[in-house]
Backbone as a chain_set.jsonl record, in Angstrom:
{"seq": "MIRSSSTTRSVTAPRWGLYSAKGEWDVENIGVAPDIEVEQDPALTRQGHDPQLDKAVEVVLEQLKTSPPVKIKRPPYPEYKPRLPATP", "coords": {"N": [[17.811, 4.016, -9.282], [18.74, 5.481, -6.285], [20.773, 4.813, -3.64], [21.584, 5.533, -0.313], [23.816, 5.849, 2.372], [25.465, 6.5, 5.48], [28.108, 6.078, 4.827], [28.438, 5.168, 2.172], [27.479, 5.665, -1.27], [25.431, 4.707, -3.947], [24.448, 4.05, -7.32], [21.937, 2.404, -9.066], [20.663, 0.57, -11.866], [17.711, -0.663, -13.513], [17.688, -4.178, -14.108], [16.161, -6.036, -15.356], [13.1, -6.846, -17.093], [9.5, -6.944, -17.528], [7.374, -9.284, -19.131], [4.349, -10.136, -20.827], [1.856, -12.811, -20.878], [1.232, -12.932, -23.486], [3.555, -12.646, -24.775], [4.622, -10.127, -25.064], [6.335, -7.096, -24.205], [5.618, -5.815, -21.06], [4.421, -3.081, -19.313], [6.828, -1.789, -19.679], [8.236, 1.282, -20.398], [5.733, 2.378, -20.343], [4.266, 2.292, -17.964], [1.884, 1.888, -15.291], [-1.525, 2.04, -15.699], [-3.627, 4.272, -13.931], [-6.307, 3.495, -11.62], [-8.155, 5.475, -11.138], [-8.161, 8.505, -12.677], [-6.696, 11.582, -11.87], [-6.485, 14.983, -12.245], [-3.574, 16.8, -11.789], [-3.311, 19.784, -10.505], [-1.175, 22.426, -10.797], [-1.485, 24.945, -9.567], [-3.154, 24.453, -7.361], [-1.493, 22.717, -5.989], [0.63, 24.41, -5.315], [-0.693, 25.897, -3.434], [-0.807, 24.204, -1.367], [-2.547, 22.08, -1.523], [-3.529, 18.74, -2.371], [-4.738, 17.23, -4.95], [-4.796, 14.508, -5.797], [-4.428, 13.04, -3.442], [-6.664, 13.974, -2.015], [-8.752, 12.909, -3.585], [-8.201, 10.189, -3.288], [-8.693, 9.831, -0.534], [-11.414, 10.469, -0.496], [-12.471, 8.367, -2.085], [-11.758, 6.1, -0.561], [-13.161, 6.593, 1.848], [-15.771, 6.409, 0.88], [-15.798, 3.728, 0.082], [-15.531, 2.559, 2.589], [-18.003, 3.183, 3.664], [-19.753, 1.686, 2.06], [-18.72, -0.888, 2.209], [-18.017, -1.79, 5.047], [-15.296, -2.567, 7.312], [-14.91, -5.842, 8.705], [-15.656, -6.366, 12.034], [-13.671, -7.847, 14.354], [-14.26, -10.122, 16.883], [-12.951, -10.064, 20.102], [-11.266, -12.769, 21.56], [-11.874, -14.702, 24.597], [-9.809, -14.058, 27.463], [-6.888, -16.05, 27.985], [-6.484, -18.683, 30.405], [-4.104, -18.679, 32.824], [-3.468, -20.405, 34.909], [-1.723, -22.488, 37.234], [-0.899, -25.679, 35.969], [-1.122, -28.426, 37.278], [-0.586, -31.928, 37.813], [-3.34, -34.024, 38.758], [-3.77, -34.943, 42.157], [-3.61, -38.148, 43.726]], "CA": [[17.56, 4.095, -7.869], [19.912, 5.945, -5.557], [20.792, 4.381, -2.25], [22.554, 6.336, 0.411], [24.018, 5.614, 3.794], [26.444, 7.46, 5.984], [29.453, 5.826, 4.306], [28.515, 4.882, 0.73], [26.378, 6.029, -2.156], [25.52, 3.947, -5.185], [23.361, 4.217, -8.274], [21.682, 1.157, -9.774], [19.7, 0.635, -12.96], [16.968, -1.919, -13.635], [18.397, -5.221, -14.841], [15.226, -6.964, -15.957], [11.805, -6.283, -17.459], [8.379, -7.879, -17.456], [6.624, -9.515, -20.345], [3.045, -10.745, -20.572], [1.627, -14.155, -21.414], [1.127, -12.78, -24.944], [4.898, -12.532, -25.315], [4.933, -8.72, -25.312], [6.834, -6.385, -23.032], [4.506, -5.278, -20.286], [4.728, -1.971, -18.411], [8.044, -1.111, -20.083], [8.057, 2.603, -21.006], [4.313, 2.717, -20.353], [3.785, 2.475, -16.611], [0.63, 1.224, -14.971], [-2.629, 3.001, -15.76], [-4.313, 4.397, -12.642], [-7.722, 3.13, -11.578], [-8.881, 6.74, -11.199], [-7.262, 9.581, -13.097], [-6.938, 12.86, -11.211], [-5.639, 16.044, -12.786], [-2.727, 17.429, -10.768], [-3.301, 21.203, -10.81], [-0.029, 23.058, -10.138], [-1.92, 26.055, -8.713], [-3.615, 23.871, -6.093], [-0.316, 22.161, -5.311], [1.351, 25.537, -4.712], [-1.479, 26.354, -2.282], [-0.724, 23.183, -0.338], [-3.569, 21.053, -1.715], [-3.098, 17.575, -3.147], [-5.956, 16.657, -5.514], [-4.745, 13.048, -5.847], [-4.667, 12.56, -2.081], [-8.062, 14.269, -1.692], [-9.592, 11.929, -4.278], [-7.964, 8.886, -2.66], [-9.415, 9.82, 0.74], [-12.836, 10.422, -0.844], [-12.8, 7.014, -2.562], [-11.653, 5.154, 0.553], [-14.276, 6.83, 2.768], [-16.966, 5.855, 0.245], [-15.697, 2.275, 0.175], [-15.79, 2.172, 3.981], [-19.458, 3.261, 3.88], [-20.446, 0.597, 1.362], [-18.166, -2.173, 2.648], [-17.245, -1.566, 6.273], [-14.472, -3.713, 7.699], [-15.521, -6.77, 9.655], [-15.103, -6.202, 13.365], [-13.316, -9.152, 14.9], [-14.55, -10.198, 18.307], [-11.8, -10.491, 20.891], [-11.533, -14.018, 22.282], [-11.663, -14.553, 26.039], [-8.416, -14.161, 27.891], [-6.515, -17.415, 28.37], [-6.268, -18.909, 31.836], [-2.712, -19.032, 33.064], [-3.354, -21.044, 36.223], [-0.792, -23.632, 37.205], [-1.503, -26.925, 35.498], [-0.46, -29.525, 37.974], [-1.345, -33.182, 37.71], [-4.253, -34.277, 39.877], [-3.2, -35.816, 43.196], [-4.496, -39.309, 43.975]], "C": [[18.855, 4.542, -7.203], [19.776, 5.504, -4.114], [21.876, 5.166, -1.54], [22.631, 5.882, 1.851], [25.094, 6.584, 4.243], [27.821, 7.266, 5.367], [29.516, 5.632, 2.806], [27.289, 5.415, 0.005], [26.539, 5.207, -3.431], [24.291, 4.212, -6.041], [23.189, 2.883, -8.983], [20.648, 1.404, -10.865], [18.947, -0.686, -13.011], [17.727, -2.921, -14.491], [17.466, -6.218, -15.51], [13.928, -6.237, -16.273], [10.736, -7.355, -17.381], [7.781, -8.075, -18.835], [5.38, -10.321, -20.014], [2.973, -12.155, -21.149], [1.484, -14.12, -22.936], [2.503, -12.673, -25.598], [5.287, -11.113, -25.666], [5.468, -8.095, -24.036], [5.681, -5.69, -22.352], [5.037, -4.215, -19.333], [5.979, -1.199, -18.845], [7.706, 0.164, -20.857], [6.599, 3.032, -21.096], [3.854, 3.078, -18.941], [2.481, 1.724, -16.418], [-0.465, 2.281, -14.951], [-3.327, 3.072, -14.404], [-5.763, 3.94, -12.736], [-8.594, 4.369, -11.734], [-7.88, 7.825, -11.588], [-7.681, 10.877, -12.424], [-5.958, 13.875, -11.785], [-4.879, 16.705, -11.642], [-2.575, 18.893, -11.164], [-2.146, 21.883, -10.077], [-0.427, 24.202, -9.208], [-2.393, 25.531, -7.361], [-2.446, 23.314, -5.293], [0.474, 23.27, -4.634], [0.63, 26.062, -3.476], [-1.494, 25.313, -1.159], [-1.775, 22.099, -0.441], [-2.994, 19.913, -2.554], [-4.342, 16.891, -3.709], [-5.961, 15.135, -5.56], [-5.011, 12.453, -4.47], [-6.117, 12.799, -1.674], [-8.998, 13.246, -2.319], [-9.433, 10.542, -3.648], [-8.73, 8.778, -1.342], [-10.913, 9.72, 0.485], [-13.261, 9.003, -1.238], [-12.771, 6.017, -1.406], [-12.795, 5.347, 1.542], [-15.58, 6.283, 2.193], [-16.957, 4.325, 0.311], [-15.969, 1.792, 1.594], [-17.282, 2.231, 4.297], [-20.162, 2.059, 3.266], [-19.967, -0.785, 1.795], [-17.345, -1.977, 3.914], [-16.42, -2.788, 6.642], [-15.194, -4.569, 8.738], [-14.844, -6.578, 11.009], [-14.881, -7.594, 13.959], [-13.535, -9.124, 16.408], [-13.325, -10.752, 19.04], [-12.144, -11.786, 21.626], [-11.341, -13.795, 23.78], [-10.182, -14.708, 26.383], [-8.092, -15.601, 28.282], [-6.314, -17.502, 29.886], [-4.84, -19.404, 32.024], [-2.529, -19.59, 34.475], [-2.32, -22.161, 36.125], [-1.531, -24.893, 36.783], [-0.716, -28.085, 36.107], [-1.249, -30.793, 37.801], [-2.203, -33.363, 38.961], [-3.582, -35.225, 40.868], [-4.152, -36.95, 43.485], [-5.135, -39.248, 45.326]], "O": [[19.933, 4.039, -7.52], [18.779, 5.794, -3.453], [22.944, 5.428, -2.093], [21.614, 5.568, 2.47], [25.574, 7.398, 3.454], [28.631, 8.193, 5.378], [30.555, 5.906, 2.205], [26.218, 5.59, 0.587], [27.651, 5.033, -3.932], [23.225, 4.557, -5.53], [24.163, 2.292, -9.449], [19.856, 2.343, -10.784], [19.477, -1.718, -12.602], [18.342, -2.548, -15.49], [17.93, -7.151, -16.166], [13.688, -5.137, -15.775], [11.035, -8.533, -17.19], [7.692, -7.13, -19.618], [5.356, -11.087, -19.05], [3.896, -12.624, -21.813], [1.6, -15.151, -23.599], [2.611, -12.616, -26.822], [6.188, -10.903, -26.478], [5.11, -8.501, -22.93], [4.86, -5.046, -23.006], [6.015, -4.452, -18.623], [6.17, -0.061, -18.417], [6.979, 0.123, -21.849], [6.268, 3.951, -21.844], [3.136, 4.059, -18.75], [2.039, 1.0, -17.31], [-0.345, 3.297, -14.266], [-3.592, 2.037, -13.792], [-6.371, 3.993, -13.805], [-9.641, 4.324, -12.379], [-6.876, 8.03, -10.906], [-8.86, 11.23, -12.405], [-4.748, 13.645, -11.803], [-5.474, 17.119, -10.647], [-1.795, 19.212, -12.061], [-2.142, 21.913, -8.847], [0.212, 24.414, -8.178], [-2.065, 26.108, -6.324], [-2.413, 23.425, -4.068], [0.941, 23.101, -3.508], [1.262, 26.608, -2.572], [-2.123, 25.523, -0.122], [-1.891, 21.272, 0.464], [-2.078, 20.117, -3.35], [-4.946, 16.061, -3.029], [-7.013, 14.52, -5.383], [-5.74, 11.469, -4.348], [-6.737, 11.932, -1.058], [-9.929, 12.77, -1.669], [-10.41, 9.81, -3.494], [-9.346, 7.749, -1.065], [-11.61, 8.972, 1.17], [-14.288, 8.505, -0.776], [-13.665, 5.179, -1.289], [-13.35, 4.363, 2.032], [-16.408, 5.752, 2.934], [-17.989, 3.704, 0.567], [-16.568, 0.734, 1.785], [-17.781, 1.438, 5.095], [-21.062, 1.48, 3.876], [-20.732, -1.748, 1.751], [-16.115, -1.994, 3.866], [-16.797, -3.915, 6.323], [-15.984, -4.07, 9.54], [-13.619, -6.623, 11.117], [-15.805, -8.403, 14.045], [-13.063, -8.229, 17.109], [-12.749, -11.767, 18.648], [-13.203, -11.883, 22.247], [-10.719, -12.814, 24.189], [-9.424, -15.389, 25.692], [-8.936, -16.293, 28.851], [-6.013, -16.508, 30.546], [-4.432, -20.416, 31.454], [-1.548, -19.279, 35.15], [-2.082, -22.706, 35.047], [-2.663, -25.13, 37.204], [0.216, -28.625, 35.511], [-2.471, -30.744, 37.656], [-1.849, -32.925, 40.055], [-2.915, -36.183, 40.477], [-5.367, -36.756, 43.493], [-5.902, -40.141, 45.688]]}, "num_chains": 1, "name": "protein.A"}
């Protein structure tokens, strides 16, 4: 990882790894498998298209159709009247 600011630059390397409950190294030199694999076509990329982004938008729009977000009803506005004690 390279961090940069106006005054300093530094390079850091990972100092730890992950291992699974099975006692095996997990994700090291493997990465995380995608949920949906999309071929990245260099020709489409040169034309300004992004097949991975297009697929992501397609999947999210489909999920919104099948599971729309719950619309939260706005509560009534609070009353900010003076709260004085009742006079006898």
